[in-house]
N, C-alpha and C positions, 0 to 999 in steps of 0.2 A: 684607305682604311684597311688595317689588317684584322684577322680574326681575333676575337677576344675569347678568353677562356677563364672560367670560374669553377672551382671545385670546393664544395662545402658539405659538411655532414650536419644533418639536422635531426631533431628528435620528433618522431611522429607517434604519439601515444607511447607505447612501451618499446618501440622499435627505433633504432638509429638508421637513418637512410642517407646514403651518399649521393649527392647531386653533382653532376658534371654538366656545365652549360657552355655550349659553343655558340658564339655569335659571329656568323660569317658575313653578316650584312647583305646576304643574298648574292655575294660576289661569285661569279662563275668559276673563278680560278680555284675555289675551295671545293667545288663539286667533285673533282677527281679524288679528293681525300675523304669523301663521305663515309666510306666503309670504316675508316679509322674512327670516325665520330660514333658510329653505330656500335662498335665493339663493346660487348658487355651491357648494352642498354636494355633496360626493362620497361622503358616508356619514352615518350618524346613530346616536346612542345614545339609546334611549327608556328611561326609568326609571319604573317604577310601584311603588306601595306594596302589598306582599303582604297587608297587613291591611285593604285597602280595595278591594272589588269594583269600585266606580265608577272608581277610579284605573286598574284594568286595562282597563275598557271604554273609557276615554278614550285609553289607549295604543293600543288597537286602531284607534280613529278616526285618531289621529296617524299610525299606520303606513300606513293606506290613503292618507292625504294625501301622506305622504313618497314612497310609490311613484309616485303621480301626478306629483309635482313633480320628483323627482330620478331617477326611473327604477327599474326592477326590478334593474338590474345593480349599483346602489350597495349597499354593505353597510349593513344596518340591524340593530343589536343591540338586543335587548329584555332589560332587566335588572330583576330584582325587588329592591326596597329594603326594609329593615327585616326582613330574614330572621331576625334575632336575637330578634324579638318572637314570643311563642308563639301568639298568636291569628291565624294565617294564615287568610284567607278565599279566597285565590287559590292 
C-alpha cells in the first residue's frame, strides 16, 4: 500500500481551514519523509492500531518528532483505531 494524500478546505465558524491528511499506513519507508509531512502543520492527528503494541510505540515516536517539528503549542490528537476488534493489546 502506498501513502494516501487528501487536501481539503473546510469552513470552521467564520474561518476557512486547509486540511492536509497523509495516510502512510504506518509503513517505515515513509518515516524518512516525515519532515515533508510536518512542513507548515499547525496540528496533527496520530492514529494507532489498538490491536498492535508496535503501532502504539511507533505513534509515540511520531509524537516526539511532531513536538520537535511543529512545537508544543500545536494540538496533537492521538486516536486508537480498530476499537471494534476484541483483542486489544494497548
